[in-house]
N, C-alpha and C positions, 0 to 999 in steps of 0.2 A: 703356224697353227692360229686360227682365228679365235679371238676372245668371244665368249658368249655375249649376246646382246643384253641390253638393259631389261628388255621384256622378260628374258629368262629369269632374272633375279627379282623382278618387280614384286611378286607376291611375298618374297622373303623380306624385302625392304619395307613393305607396308606392315608386315607383322612386327618387324623389329621396331618400327616407328610407333606402333600402337602399344607396345609393351609398357613404356613409361606412363602413358595415359591410363592404361588398365590398372597399373599399380597405384597411381594417384587416386583413381576412382575407388579402388578397393580400400585404400587407406582412409579416405573420407567416409566411406560407408562404415568402416570398422569404428572410426571415431564417433560417428553418429549413433551407431548401435550402443556403444558404451555410454554416451551421453543420455540417450533416450530410453535406456532400459529402466524398468521399474526398480526403485530402490528395494533391495532384498529385505523381505520381512515387513514391509510397510504398505500402508494404504493411503490413498490421496484424500485429504480433507476437502470437503466442499459439497455443495448441492449437486445432486445427480440429474435432476429434472430441469425443465425450463426455468428461467430466472423469474423471481418474484417481482422484478422491476419491469417485466415484459409489457404489462398493461398499464403502467404508471401514467400514461398520457390520456387515459380514458377519463375525461372531465366529468362525464355524466355519473361516473362511479365515485370519483375521488375528490372533485373540486369543492364539494359542499360537506358540511358536517353531518354526522349521523347520531343516532341514539347512543347514550352513554354506554350501554351494555354491549355495543359493537365496536368500541375502541380497541384496536388490536395492533400487535407487531406485524407489519406486512413483510418486512425483509430484514435480514441480518447480514452484516459483512464485516470482514477484517481486511486490513492492509498490512500484510506481513512486513513488506519493505515500504517505508514511508514514501508517499507520493507515487508509488507504482500501482499496478493494477490490483483490484480487490479480489478477494475470495468470498463468494457468497455461501452462507451456511443455512441449514435448517434449524440447528440448535447450537449453543455455544456455552462453554464454561466461563463464568464471570469470576475474575480475581481482583485483587487490590489494584492492579494496573489497568483494569478494563477487561475486554474479552481476551481469552488466552490466544497467544500468538500475534496479537494486533500490535503493529508498529514497534516490533522488537529489533528491526534492522533499519538502517538508513545509509545512504551514500553521503560521502563527504569529499570536499575538494581542498587541496593544499594551496593555501592562499597567503600572500603577504599583505597585511592590512595597510591601508593608506592612512597614515597617522601624521600629525604635526611633527616637526623636527624636534620639538622639546618633549615629545612623548618618551616614556621609559623604554628601555631596550626590550623589556618583556612585552609591552604593548605593541611594539613594532615587529616582534618576532613572527616568522611564518607559523601557520597553525592549520589544523584540520577544522573546516567549517562545514556543518551539515548542509545539505542542499535539498531543496524541494521544488515543486512546480511553480512556486512563487518566483523563483529565479529565472529570469529570461535566458533562454539558451538550453534549458534542461527539460523542454517539453516532451522529449522522447521517453522520459520516465514512465509516461502513461502506457507505452508500448511494451514495457518490461513486465512480464507476468510470472510472479512467484507462485510456486506450488508447495504447500505444506504436506509432507508425507510423515505419518505417525506410525508407531509400531502397531502391527496387525496381530491381535491375540489369536487369530484362527490359523496363523502360519506355524508350521512345525519348526521348532528351534533347529538351528543349524550350526555347525562348527566352521562354516565358511567365513573367511575374513570380513567380507562385505556385510554379512548379517551381524556379526559381532560388533563391527564398527557402528552400524546403524542403530543397534540397540543401546550401545554405550552413549550415543549422542541423542537418544530419545527421539530419533527421527531425522529427516533430511529436508533441507530446503532446496528445491530445484528451481532455477531461474531461467526463463525462456525469453528470448528477444529475437526480433526479425533479422534475417540475413539481408544486409545491405551491401552495395558495392561488390557484388559477387564476381568471382573470377569466371572466365568462360567455362571452365570445367564445372564449377558449382552450378552455373546457370543451366548447363546441359543436364546435370544430374537432377536438378529441381524439376526441369521440364519433363524429364523422363520419370518423375515421381520416385526417384531413387533416394533423394534427400528431401527432408521437410523444409518448409519456408522459414522455420525458426532454428536458432542455435540454442544451446543450453549449457549451464554449468550447475554444479551442486556443492553443498557444504553441510556440515553438521547443524542440525536445528538448535542444539544446545552444545556448548563446548564440553567434550568428554573429560573425565578426570585425567590429570596429568597432561592437559593440552599445552601447546607451546605458543598460543596466540599472545601477541603483545598487548598489554594494557596501555592505551595512549589517550591523551586528552582530546576530546572532540567538543567544539563549541556549539551549544544548542541554545539560541537566544542568550540569556544571561547565565545559563548553567554551563559548567565545564567538567562533566564527569570523565573519569578514566575508564573507558570501556574497551571492548575487544576488537582489534583490527583484523578483519577477515579478508583483507585485500589479496592475500595469496591465492584466493579462489577465482579472482576476476580474470577472464581470458584477455589476451593481449589486444584483441580488436574491440573490446567492450568500450574503452575510452573513446575511440573514434566513432563508435555507434552512438554514444550519448552526445557527443559533440563537445566534450570538455576540452578546454585549452590547457588546463593544469592537471597535475596528477590527481586521480580520484581513487577512492577506496570504499570499502563497505564495512561499516561498524555494526557490531551486535551489542545490544544492551547487556551489561553484566547484571545478572539476577541478584547478586549480592549487594548491589549499590544503585538501585533505581533512584530516580530523581523524586524528592518529596514535593508534594503539592500543597501550597498554602493559599495565599490570596483569597479567593471567594469560597474555597473548599471548607467543609466542616473540620474542626480541630480534633486532635487525638483524644482529648479529654471528653469530647462529646460523642465521637464516633467509635472509639475503642482502638483505632489505628490511624496513622497519618496516611492519607491517600498518596499513591505513587503513580509514576508513569515511566515508560521507556522513552520512545521518540515522539510520543504524542505531544502536541504543542504545549498544553497546559493542564488538561484534566483527563481522567481515564476513559470517559465515554462521551459519545456525541449522538444526540437524538435530533431527528428532523421530522416535521409533520408534512405529509404529502400534500394536504390541502393548501398549506402555505406555499409550497413549491409551485403548485399549479396556479395559484393566484399570481405569483411572479411571472410564471411562464406565459400567462395571458396578457401581460402588460404590452402595449403596442410596440415599443422599441425592442423588447425581448422577442416578441413574435416575429418581428421583421428580420432581425439579425440572427436569431437562433430558433428557427421554426420547429426543430426537434430538440426538446429540452428535457434532460434527465436529472433526477435528484442525485444521481451519482456524482455530479459535478461538485457537490458539497461534501462528499466522502464521509457520510454518516455511518455509525455502527448500527443504529436502530432507525428504520424507516417506519413511521406509524401512520395509520389511517383511522378516521372516525371524528376527531376534533375538527371544528371549523378552522378556517385559516387564522393563524396567529393566536388561537386559544391558548397555546402553550406558553405565551409570553410571561405569564405570571405564575407558572407552576413553581412550587418550592420543594415539594416532596411527592413522589408517586410510588405506586405499587405496580409492578409488571410481573405477571404470573403470581408467584407467592413471595417475591422478594421486593424490598424497598430500595429506592434510589433517591439521593438528594440532588435536586436541581441547583447546581452551584451558581450558574450564571448564564446569561445569554451567550450565544456563539457570535462573537464579533468577526465580521467577514473581511477577508483580504481579497486580493486579486486572483487567488488560486481558482475559484470557480469559473473564471473566464477561459480556462483551458478545457477543451473538449476531452473527456476521459477516454474516448475511443480512438481519436485521431492524433491528439496532442496539439491540435490547432488552437492558437491563442487569439481570442477576440480582443480587439483593442479596448472596447467599451463595456460590453455586456457579459453577464448581468449586473456587474458591480455598479455601473452608472445608474441604472434604474433602481436598484436596491437603495442606494444612497439618497435617492430623491424622496423616499417615503419611509425608510426603515432605520433612520438614525434615532433610536428610541430609548437608549440606555443613558441615564444621567451621568454615568461614569465615563462615557466616551462620546464626545460630541462630534467626532470626525468619521466614525465608521458605522456602517449599517449592521444590523443584527438579523440573523435567521437561524433558528435552532437553539438547542440548550446543551450545556455541558453538564454531565452527570457524574456522580460519585456513588458507587455501590455502598449501601449501609452495612453490608457484611462482606468479608474478604473472600467468601466462597459461595457459589450458587450456580444455577443454570438458567438459561433463557432460551425460548424457542419461538419460531414463527407461529403466529396465532395466539400468543399469550395476551390475556386481557390487560388493559391499562386502566388504572383507577387513580384519580388525582386526590391525594390526601391533604394537601395544604397548598394554599395560594398566597402570594405576597409580592412585594416589589423587589426588583433586582438593582444592584448598583455594581457595575463592572469595575474591578480593580486592575489597572494596567500592570505590566511586568516592570 
């Protein structure tokens, strides 16, 4: 009796060989559906229309000053995760810590400090150090896109577990990042438009009651608060995406123990409360004048090395138009809309603006080199350039919106106090 030829069984062999691939694709699609589905009962925070930064390079419109009654807020933005992509807003709630949801999260790296042999054991002990775009090697932070999803009051309440969890945490933070080093299967699925170009993970926007997140010490400049380690939510491949060589995690500021702000900030006896911050460097709010940015952008070396130059490099909360370049340098107190703000100090610039916010490309020199050639203006710091202002809200509650009028209430000198 002759055995059937291979050709007889070939269709069955092909089907059998395809089954694992089909199952893998189905599994990936199922995971993507779970990751990409809208958090139940929530709506995404952010501007729905074109960006208010879209025409920022129109020098005819923005490079020169205008009449006082046309000084306005042009754009508002928050950075939910420090050093990551921004969320642009049409309006925002102002709190003691700045704009709601701004810089409440940050990544940290587990490091062993390089200390002298005679340093104490505590000084030499490994620790969590927060990381930003200042740190060479973490430029991919700019490609991480957080989304803030908040409870939607128009949604009918549900007994579904996801809805209950999302309401208990007062929303969800969804974090998207590009797919890199894709497997052949992923590449095929992306090309077939079965999978998106990004991956994502999510976490509670606020820790719910009875949460089990560990409070751990994270070093932020000279502060060492014990805040919440959200690292359990990071996917296994996220460390390799970022390019970290040591363990990394994600911290959330504990709303019961924000960092108090002193230095140039108004004091509690004058303000009625002591200013606070989460992961912001030093002050609750950052304002920048578009005319000042355009003046910098048109300097020869900046034009040559960075022909397309955005104010988003400076990561402001408020982008304003109307004042001539650097008019803001001596502002001490302003009214925006119907709320007052104290201008605590100049924004002393580091190398962070050298990183392109869209690509993560770090320029070796600009704009920092040009800034330092003519903007070392604060008598409190003779080493660094200044651009923009650090603000403190006069009240712990308020709102601000695009188009709000700006009025300067007081002018005077600034003297920057270092950390």
